[in-house]
N, C-alpha and C positions, 0 to 999 in steps of 0.2 A: 584887608590883609592882616595877617598876624605880625604882632612885633614882639621883640624880646631884645633885653639888654642885660647889662651887669648887674640890676638890680635882685637877680635871682641869688647873687651871692651874699645879699644882706642876710638870708637865712643861715649862713654857715657860721657855726660857733666859732669864737676866737681860739679856741683850744685846737680845732683843725688847721687853722693856718699857722699856729705857733708849733705844732707838732705834740702839743701837751695832752690832747685827748686820750692818748694811750694810758695816761696816768689816772683818767678818772674811771667811774664806773663802766663796766663793760656795756652794760644794758642801754645807758644813757648814749654812750658814744655809738653804738649800734643805731639807735633810734635816729640820732642826729645824722649819722652817715646815710641812713636810708632816706630820709628827707632830702639832703643834698642830691644823691642819686637820682630821686623821683623829680626834683626841681630841674635838675640839668637835662634829664631824659625828656621831660615834657616840653622843655624849652626847645631843644634841638629838634624834637621829633614835630613840634607845632610849626616850627619855621621850614624845616626842610620837606616833609611829609605832605602837611596839610595844603601848603600853598602851592604844590605841585602834583597833588594827586589826579587832579582831573586832566590836566594838561599832559602829565606824563603817567598814565595809570599802570603801565606795564612795568616800569622801572620800581614802582612804589610795591606792587604785588611781590616782585621778586625780593624786595628788601625784608617784606613782612615775613616770606618764607625763610629766608636766611636768619633774620632775627629770632623766628621761632625755632628753627633748628639749632641755632648756637644755644639758646636758653636750655632747650632739651636735653641735648647732649652734654652741656656743661654740668648739668646736675646730676645727669646718669654716670657721668665719670666719677664725680666727687662722691656719691652716696653708694656706689655698687661695689661689691666684693672684687677687688682687682684680680683675686687668685690666692686666697689665703690658704696656706697648706694646714691642715689639722695639726694641733699639737699632739704630743703624746698623750695617750689616754690613762697610763698607769706606770708605775716604777718598774714593774715587770717587762711591759712593753719597752719601755726605754732600755732596760738591761740586756733585752734580746737583740735589740738593734746594736747596741755597743760591742756585745760579743760577736756579732757577725761580722762587724768592721774590724775588730781586733784580728780575727781569723783571717781575714782578707788582706790585712796590713795596710788598712786604710782609715784607721781611726785617728781622724787629725781634722782641723777645723773646716777645711775644704769639704769634708765628707759628713761630719756632723755639727749640728746646731746646738750648742749648750743652752741657749736661751730658751729654745721650742723643744728640746731634747728629741729631735727627730733627724733622720738622714735625710741630706739634702738631695733633693732631685737634680738633675742636669738642668741649666739654664735659669735656676732657682736662685734667690738670694734673700739674705735676712735685712730687713729694711729697720734700722733702730727707730725712725720717726712712727712707724706702725707699730714696731714692737713683734712683727710676723715674719715669718718666712713667706717668700710670695713666689709663686710658680711663674716661669718665664718672664722675670722682671724685666722692663724697659727701663724706668727710671721712677723717681718720687717726683710728682710736680707738686710745687707748693702753691701754685695759682688754683689748683682744685683740692689742695690738701689732702692727697691720696696717691696711692702707688698707681702707675700705669702699667699694666700686666696682661696677661692671657685673656681675662674676663672683659676687660674694658678699654684694650688697646684700640681697637676698631672705634670706639666710641668717641676715645679722645682725637684721633684723626680726623673723623668727621666733625668734630666740634671745631678743630683748627681752621678746617676748609671753610666751614659755615661762618665762622668769624671773619676770615679773609674776604669772603664774599660780600657779607654784611657791610664791611668797612669801605670796600670798592664801592658798593652801591650807595652807602650813605654820602661819600664823598662827591659822588657823581650827582646826586640828587641836590646836594648843597651848593654844587657849581651852578646848575639851572636855576636854583632859588636866586642866587646872588646876581646872576645874569637878568632876572627879571625885575629887579629893583631898580628904579630910578635913580640916575646919577646924581649926587648931591651938589648944589652950586659952589663953584670954586671957592666962594667967599667963607665957606662952612670949613674946609679943611686947608687953606692956603698957608696959615700959620702952624699946621700940624705936621708938615711934610719934609722933616729935617734929614729922614734917612730915605724913605721911598721916592720913587721918580712921582711926578704929579699924576700920571696915568694909574699906576698901581694904588697911590694913595686915595684916588677917586673911588676906586673899586674896594679898598679896604674900609672907607668911611660909610659905606654903604650898611655894613653890619658888622663891626669890628669883633664882637663877642662870638658869633657864630662863626667866622673867618678862623679865629685862633683855635676855637675848640676842634673844627672840622680838620685844620692842618695837623693839629696834635693827634687827631684820629688817624689821618693819612701816614703818618710816621710811624704808626704800629703795624703798618704793612711790610716794613723792611724785616723785622724780625720774626713775624709770622710767617712770611714767604720762605724765610731761610728755615725756619722749624719745619715747616710742611715738607720743602725738599728735602732735608734730612730724613725725615720720617719715610717719605715714599721711596727714597733711596735704599734705605736699611729694610724696608718690607721687601723690595726687589731683590736683596742680597740675602734675605732670610736670617737678619742680624737684629739684635736690639740695640739700644743706645749703651748700654752697658758694655755688651760684647766689643762695640766699636771703639768705645774708649778705654777697654781693658788694659790696665798695664801703663797708661798715658798718664802725664802730669798735665792735666786739663787746665788750660788757660781760663780765667774769669770770664772773658767773653765767650768763649766756647760752650763752657758750661751753663752759663746764663740762658743763651739761646737755645740750647739743646735740652735743657731740664728745668729752666726757670731759677735756678739757683746759682749763687756765684761761686760755689764750693763743690766738689765732686761728691763729698760727704753729704752736702745738702740735698744733692738730687740722686743720692743712692747710687752713684756710678763709681765709686772708690772700691778698693779691694776689700773693704770689710763685710765680712757676712757672706762673700760668694762662695758659690758651688764650685767644683771641680772645673778646670779650665780645658775645653775640649782640644784647645791648641797646645797644651803642655806637652813637653817631652822629659824624658828622664835622662839626668845628669849621669856621667861616667860611675859615681859612686852609688847610684840607686837613689839618690835624692830628687825628688819632684822638682822641675825648675821651669817654670813659665817661659815660653819662646821670646816673649818681649816684656820679661819682667825689669822694672826700672827704666824703661825706655823713654828717654825725654824726647819729644818732637815739639818743634813749632807750632805756633797757631796755624799757619799756611798749611803744614804737613797734615795736621788733624782735618781740616775742613778738605783737602784734597781726598783723604779716605772717607770721610763722612759721606761727602758727594758722589763718591764712585769715580772720580777723576783719575784715581791712581790705575784703574783699568784701561783708561782711554790713554794714558802716558805708557803704560806697559806695551799696549798695541803699536803706539807711535815708535816706540824705541826698540822692540824686539821683532815687529813684524809678524811673518808667518810662524816664528816660534814662540809667539805671545801665549798661546795655549800651554804649551809645554812648560814653559817658565811659571805661569800661573796655576798650573797643576801641583808644581813643586812647592809654591809659596801658599797654596790654599789652606788656610786654617780653620774654614768653618764645615763642619760635617754635616750640617743641617741644611745646606742648599741644595735645591733641586732644579736650578735654571731659573731665570728671571719671571718667565709665564707661570711656571708651576709655582713658585713662591708666592705670586700676587694671587693665585688662585686659593692656595692655601689660607691666606690672610683673610681675604674677604668673603669667601664662600665657607668659612668655619662655622660650624654648628648651624648647618642648613641654610646659609646663603644670608643674603641682607635681611630676610625676615627676623632674624635673630637679633638684630639690633634693637627691636622692639619688643620681640617675644622673650629674649634671653636663651642661654643656652645651659648644658651642664658644667658646673664650675671646674675649670682645669683642663678642660678637652680642647683639643686643636687638631689641626691636619699637618700631616708632614708627608710630602709626596704623595698626596691625595689619600692616606690612610690615616685613620682616626688614631690619637695617641692622648694619653693623659699625662699632662705636665707635672701633675702632683706626686706621680708615681713612677716617672721615667727616669731610672738609674742607669741605663745603657743606653747607647745609640742605637736606634731601630735598624734591622737587618737592611743590607742594601745601601748603606751609607759609604761603605768604602773605608770605613774606620773601625777599629776594634779598642777595646778599652784595656788599658794597663795600669798599675798602681799608681802611676803619676799623671796619668792623662790619657790620649789617644794616639794611636800611630796608623799610619795607611797600612791597607791590607793589600799584599799582592794580589793581582788579577787571579791567578790559579787558586789561591786559598779563598777568594770571595766566591768562586762559581761553586765551591764546595758545599 
């Protein structure tokens, strides 16, 4: 039987334990980190996989698939073009765009990016970390050091799902492995059970290192489950993370789980660099005013909205009039119903094959129709919304039919 203990930690440089490794050479730190990761990975896999592969072949195969999928989609999300909008090619082109916006009385930071010198398409955002405007931006994820947007959003969701499946499978495999080990004699742990009960202490003494590492891996299921739940809910509602959090003062916990960053600016879900808000309305004096500008909500209220529970409470409170109330409150001109929204997301670019073969940059589906989010400056026909200088407003049924 393969054995492993804390001796693997001997290879960890002292700088890693003290946090001083970041002050040294990047190449040395990266090499040491790689050695540590390889040592820990080899140790855990040798314990949990090699010792259980024959008796539990199926679960090990599933784990291998999950691990391969996680690795593949992680690197695809990291290195792919998220949907960068081309910068202005010349001063003349920038001048023409500026003159057009001035004529339409929309030359402001919501419609024009002074860094990229381009007109901002709907649902786009300028990411300060990437230094580019990104089409249908969801958020900037520090864990992959890249924006999650129109081109790699599906890859990101599959990566998170694969990671969750891999964690659950390795935890289950570890439990099987621990159960297969013989219980040590009481004399080996009798003087070490100051906190745990004797039964738990006996199990813990079988392989403390593996149990601690697997417990920590299991803890990661909490935030990954919440992240995946938020992503799937927003897909069903045809919204992005930025659109869901627009105008809100995000709490550190909320932004950390939804974007991986402790601040809205770090996750690119702050107001900076945003395109026109489809939910904005005009103030009496004609100045554009977001409907929920400076709206401060509590952490519970934000999660209620992110998980779609606000719709549940709406039905519970208003009953048969819920649809009428929801229609008045609806702020998203891009939704086409839960089923259609999910189809638009997953079958974008020719279906699941495009997850591997790729698709045209910036292209997407909206209501089953192909759209280019890099050049979409108006809400497509049939949305029930029309554009004004400050944003969008509902179109009366009589006008919509014309």
